[in-house]
C-alpha distance (Angstrom), angle and dihedral (degrees) to the residues before:
residue distance angle dihedral
M1 . . .
S2 3.79 . .
Q3 3.79 120.0 .
L4 3.80 89.6 -104.8
D5 3.81 91.3 51.4
Q6 3.79 89.9 51.8
D7 3.81 92.1 47.3
Y8 3.80 90.5 48.2
A9 3.80 92.8 51.3
L10 3.80 90.2 48.1
L11 3.79 90.9 49.4
L12 3.81 94.4 50.7
E13 3.79 93.8 47.4
T14 3.79 92.8 47.7
V15 3.81 95.3 47.6
R16 3.81 89.7 50.9
E17 3.79 89.5 53.3
G18 3.79 90.3 47.4
G19 3.79 90.8 51.4
A20 3.80 92.1 50.7
L21 3.80 90.0 51.3
A22 3.82 92.0 48.4
L23 3.80 90.7 50.2
S24 3.80 90.9 53.0
Y25 3.81 88.0 64.2
F26 3.80 97.1 37.9
H27 3.80 105.4 77.1
D28 3.80 99.6 39.8
G29 3.79 99.6 51.8
V30 3.77 124.8 -100.9
K31 3.80 137.8 -129.2
H32 3.77 110.6 -107.6
W33 3.79 142.1 168.5
Q34 3.81 141.8 173.0
K35 3.80 117.1 -88.2
G36 3.82 89.6 -176.7
P37 3.80 140.0 -12.0
D38 3.82 108.3 -42.9
D39 3.82 89.1 -12.8
P40 3.81 110.9 119.7
V41 3.79 125.8 -169.3
S42 3.79 131.1 -179.1
E43 3.77 139.6 -157.2
A44 3.80 86.9 -106.4
D45 3.83 91.4 60.0
H46 3.78 89.5 57.6
A47 3.80 95.3 42.2
V48 3.80 92.8 51.9
D49 3.80 91.2 43.8
D50 3.81 90.1 53.5
L51 3.81 91.9 49.8
L52 3.81 94.6 48.4
R53 3.79 93.9 45.0
E54 3.79 95.1 46.9
K55 3.80 94.6 48.6
L56 3.80 99.7 39.7
L57 3.79 96.7 43.1
A58 3.79 93.3 42.0
A59 3.79 88.0 58.8
R60 3.82 95.2 39.5
P61 3.82 107.9 26.4
D62 3.82 92.5 165.8
Y63 3.81 93.1 59.0
G64 3.78 121.8 95.1
W65 3.79 125.0 -117.1
L66 3.81 131.0 -138.7
S67 3.80 120.4 171.3
E68 3.77 136.3 156.9
E69 3.80 90.8 -126.6
T70 3.82 100.4 43.3
E71 3.79 123.2 78.8
D72 3.79 105.9 -105.3
D73 3.79 116.1 -102.0
T74 3.80 110.6 -160.6
K75 3.81 89.8 -152.3
R76 3.81 84.1 87.5
L77 3.81 88.1 73.8
D78 3.80 89.3 68.2
C79 3.82 92.9 52.2
R80 3.80 123.7 92.2
N81 3.81 90.5 -158.7
V82 3.79 120.0 49.4
W83 3.80 132.9 172.6
V84 3.82 107.7 -134.4
V85 3.79 111.7 -162.8
D86 3.78 142.8 178.4
P87 3.81 104.8 -175.1
I88 3.80 91.6 -162.3
D89 3.79 119.1 9.0
G90 3.78 106.9 -167.5
T91 3.80 98.7 34.2
R92 3.80 92.3 165.9
A93 3.81 91.0 58.3
F94 3.81 90.2 43.8
I95 3.81 91.7 54.9
Q96 3.81 90.3 48.0
Q97 3.83 90.7 49.2
R98 3.78 93.3 -116.7
E99 3.79 115.7 147.2
E100 3.81 94.0 -124.4
F101 3.80 102.8 102.5
T102 3.79 132.4 99.6
V103 3.79 141.6 -168.5
C104 3.83 107.9 -129.5
A105 3.77 133.3 -169.6
A106 3.79 134.7 162.7
L107 3.76 136.7 -179.1
V108 3.80 107.6 -134.0
C109 3.81 122.0 -165.8
D110 3.81 122.0 -172.5
G111 3.79 89.9 -12.9
R112 3.80 98.7 -50.5
P113 3.83 131.2 92.7
L114 3.81 118.2 -106.6
A115 3.80 98.6 175.6
G116 3.77 134.6 10.4
A117 3.78 143.6 177.2
V118 3.79 131.0 -169.3
Y119 3.80 116.1 -173.9
N120 3.79 129.8 -171.7
P121 3.81 101.2 -171.1
A122 3.81 93.5 -178.1
T123 3.81 91.1 63.2
E124 3.82 95.4 28.2
E125 3.81 92.9 -122.2
F126 3.80 113.9 147.6
Y127 3.81 115.4 -176.3
E128 3.79 119.6 -171.0
A129 3.79 142.2 166.3
V130 3.78 141.5 171.8
L131 3.79 122.2 -160.0
G132 3.80 109.6 -84.6
G133 3.79 93.3 3.5
G134 3.80 103.2 91.6
A135 3.80 127.0 -118.8
R136 3.78 129.5 -81.2
L137 3.80 141.0 -166.0
N138 3.80 112.1 -154.1
G139 3.79 88.8 -18.2
K140 3.81 97.0 -51.0
P141 3.84 122.6 110.6
I142 3.80 116.8 -105.9
Q143 3.78 133.2 -161.7
V144 3.78 135.5 -166.9
S145 3.79 123.5 -108.3
T146 3.80 119.9 -88.4
A147 3.82 93.3 -140.3
S148 3.80 111.9 136.7
N149 3.83 103.4 -168.7
F150 3.79 143.4 14.8
E151 3.81 99.2 -92.8
G152 3.78 108.4 109.9
S153 3.79 91.5 -4.5
R154 3.79 131.2 141.8
L155 3.80 112.3 -136.2
L156 3.79 133.8 -172.3
T157 3.78 102.3 -147.6
G158 3.79 144.6 98.6
R159 3.79 116.7 -56.8
H160 3.82 91.6 -122.1
I161 3.80 95.5 59.7
F162 3.82 92.1 114.2
K163 3.82 96.6 38.4
N164 3.82 95.0 105.6
A165 3.79 96.8 33.5
R166 3.78 122.8 119.3
A167 3.78 114.6 -103.6
D168 3.80 91.7 -107.9
E169 3.83 90.6 51.8
K170 3.82 96.0 54.2
P171 3.82 111.1 98.6
K172 3.78 117.1 -132.0
D173 3.79 95.2 -149.1
V174 3.79 117.4 37.3
T175 3.81 133.6 129.4
I176 3.80 118.4 -144.6
H177 3.79 123.4 -164.1
M178 3.78 133.6 167.5
V179 3.80 132.8 -156.7
N180 3.76 124.8 -176.1
S181 3.82 102.1 -120.1
I182 3.82 113.5 73.2
A183 3.81 90.0 -160.5
Y184 3.82 89.7 54.6
R185 3.81 90.2 49.0
M186 3.79 91.6 52.1
C187 3.80 91.1 48.8
L188 3.81 92.4 48.9
A189 3.80 86.3 55.8
A190 3.81 90.1 46.1
E191 3.80 91.5 59.0
G192 3.82 92.2 46.4
R193 3.80 94.9 -115.9
Y194 3.81 85.2 122.8
D195 3.78 127.7 25.8
A196 3.80 98.0 -133.5
C197 3.77 147.2 -4.0
I198 3.80 113.6 -139.0
S199 3.80 119.3 -177.3
L200 3.79 117.9 171.1
S201 3.80 94.3 -178.1
G202 3.79 125.3 88.3
K203 3.80 120.6 -87.3
C204 3.80 134.1 -173.0
D205 3.79 133.5 -130.3
W206 3.79 93.2 -98.4
D207 3.81 92.1 52.9
I208 3.78 96.6 58.5
A209 3.83 115.7 13.1
A210 3.81 97.2 92.8
A211 3.80 95.4 39.1
E212 3.80 92.5 46.6
L213 3.80 90.8 60.4
I214 3.81 91.8 45.6
L215 3.81 92.3 53.2
A216 3.80 92.7 43.9
E217 3.82 91.7 50.7
A218 3.81 87.7 49.4
G219 3.82 88.0 59.8
G220 3.79 99.2 -94.8
V221 3.79 137.1 126.6
N222 3.81 127.3 -124.3
T223 3.80 125.5 -166.6
N224 3.76 139.5 133.3
S225 3.81 120.2 -94.5
I226 3.81 93.8 -82.2
G227 3.79 94.3 49.6
E228 3.80 99.8 -99.5
S229 3.80 118.3 144.5
F230 3.79 122.2 -128.2
Q231 3.79 126.7 -100.4
Y232 3.78 119.9 -170.4
N233 3.80 138.1 -156.6
R234 3.79 95.4 39.0
P235 3.82 125.7 138.0
D236 3.82 89.2 -100.2
T237 3.81 108.7 51.5
R238 3.83 94.5 -175.0
H239 3.83 124.8 110.6
R240 3.80 122.8 -164.9
S241 3.83 98.9 -134.4
V242 3.81 144.1 -26.8
I243 3.80 129.6 -123.0
S244 3.83 114.3 179.4
A245 3.81 124.4 173.4
G246 3.77 145.6 111.6
P247 3.83 113.4 -63.1
P248 3.84 98.5 -96.1
M249 3.80 94.4 45.0
H250 3.80 92.3 43.5
A251 3.81 90.8 55.2
H252 3.80 90.0 46.8
I253 3.81 92.1 52.2
L254 3.80 93.5 50.7
Q255 3.81 90.5 49.5
F256 3.79 90.0 49.1
L257 3.81 93.2 50.6
E258 3.80 89.9 54.9
T259 3.82 89.5 60.3
I260 3.79 99.2 54.0
D261 3.78 129.2 79.8
R262 3.79 114.6 -111.6
P263 3.81 112.1 -130.2
P264 3.82 116.0 -114.9
G265 3.79 109.8 -79.2
A266 3.80 94.5 16.2
T267 3.80 112.5 149.6
W268 3.79 99.5 -169.3
């Protein structure tokens, strides 16, 4: 096995273990608190983070580490290979016992993801991808939707996405849903269950690195709202927005966003 194959196998095994641990907390209620304004965290976040860190770094001690729930160590910036982890993406849903959370981990090399896994243990959906190897859900290949515009589409985004659109830009037939985990949203678009994921709020490396690779390997395109691609493991881990869809729909969304007025103070 190549080094990447070994890393990929390690990643998949570890994320499965992390998902099982998260699920053990999920149904019985979990201790939680606010680590910042409107920013909940739970004991399960920390437990899963500890498990992922201990197993991944024990096997690859020379790799860097970046996680939402671990104090940032800038030594990661000197590492070519970095584990990028969100132990529970969608903590708010997790606390409320809604099945909209995921355990996410990616292997990033030179700022780009090489392998990724996103696991929703409550629904038994395990998404995975390795660079150049396609994307899978529970072992079966997945592919993005071929939709090319909003008419008749299914979108994962905020319900006000068309609020400031011109009358001729507002679709007459569109379904809008939202789930808490951005990684889960991106993966739902990767499998073609939805036609696009549009998030105009800021996200961090750990939110999107694994899911970005999964959607790309499923044939999709990921950028921010002005068409810039993502680079990971930089000093600033924040990204302004996320647009994930098949190529025709992705181009359509970017064109649409150019036509609407950005609210005062908007950063997307």
